[in-house]
N, C-alpha and C positions, 0 to 999 in steps of 0.2 A: 519855759518849764516852771514848775512850781517849787515850793519849799526852799527858795533861795539858791537853787542850783540851776545851771544852764549848760548847754552843750557848747564846747569850744571847738570851732573849726580851725584846724591847723594845716594838715597836708591835703585835706579834702578827699581822702580815700574811703570814707564811710559810705555805705549804701544809702542812696536817696530814699529807697522804698522800705527797707527792712530794719532800719535803726531809728530810734526816736531823737532825731537831730534838730528838727524844726519845732515840733510840738511834743506834748507828753507821750503821744502814741506814734508809732511808725506810720508813714503816709499810706502804706498798703492797706491799713485799716480804714482809710477814709475814701477809698475809691472802689468801684465795682470790681475792677481787675487792672493789673499792670500790663500794658502792651508788651509783647515779646521784644520789640526793639529797645525798650526802656529798662529791661530787667537788670542789666549790669551797670546802670548809671551810678556814678559816685557824685558826691557833693561837688567836687572840682569840675564836673561836666556841666553843671548848671549855675554855679555861683562864682562870681568874680569880684574884684574890688569895686567894680562899677555897679554891681547889683546882679540880680538873677537873670538868667537867659533861658527861656523856655521854648525857643524856636525849634529845637530838635526833639521835644518831648511830645510823644503821641498819646500818652495816657491822659484821659480827661480828668482834670482836677477841679475840685470845688473852687469857686471864685475867691473865697476868703483865703484858701491855701495858696492859690496862684499869686494873690496880692502879697501875702507874707513872704513867699519865695522871691518875688521881684524886688521887694524892699530889703532883702538880706544881702549884705556885702561881706566880703572876707578878703584878707590879705593872706594868701596861702603860704605856708612855711613848709618846705620840702622835708626837712629832717625831724619834724615833730608830728606825732600821730594825733588824730582827732581824739578828744576826750570830753 
């Protein structure tokens, strides 16, 4: 993100597609469409402390976005919301 601010993943309940958690814009703006199987995905569904896991993602992502997700790690904290 720009302007010195960045998204902090805490409990991972933020929508993967409809919130700007990885880039300045939501990921739904970068794909032709979100597959129905993926609509309810939350960050916790694809990000772990070992990195991103896109094995269960059916939506076709641009390669640069795929790479950024796979490089992203998080230690999820249950009692703190994403911000």
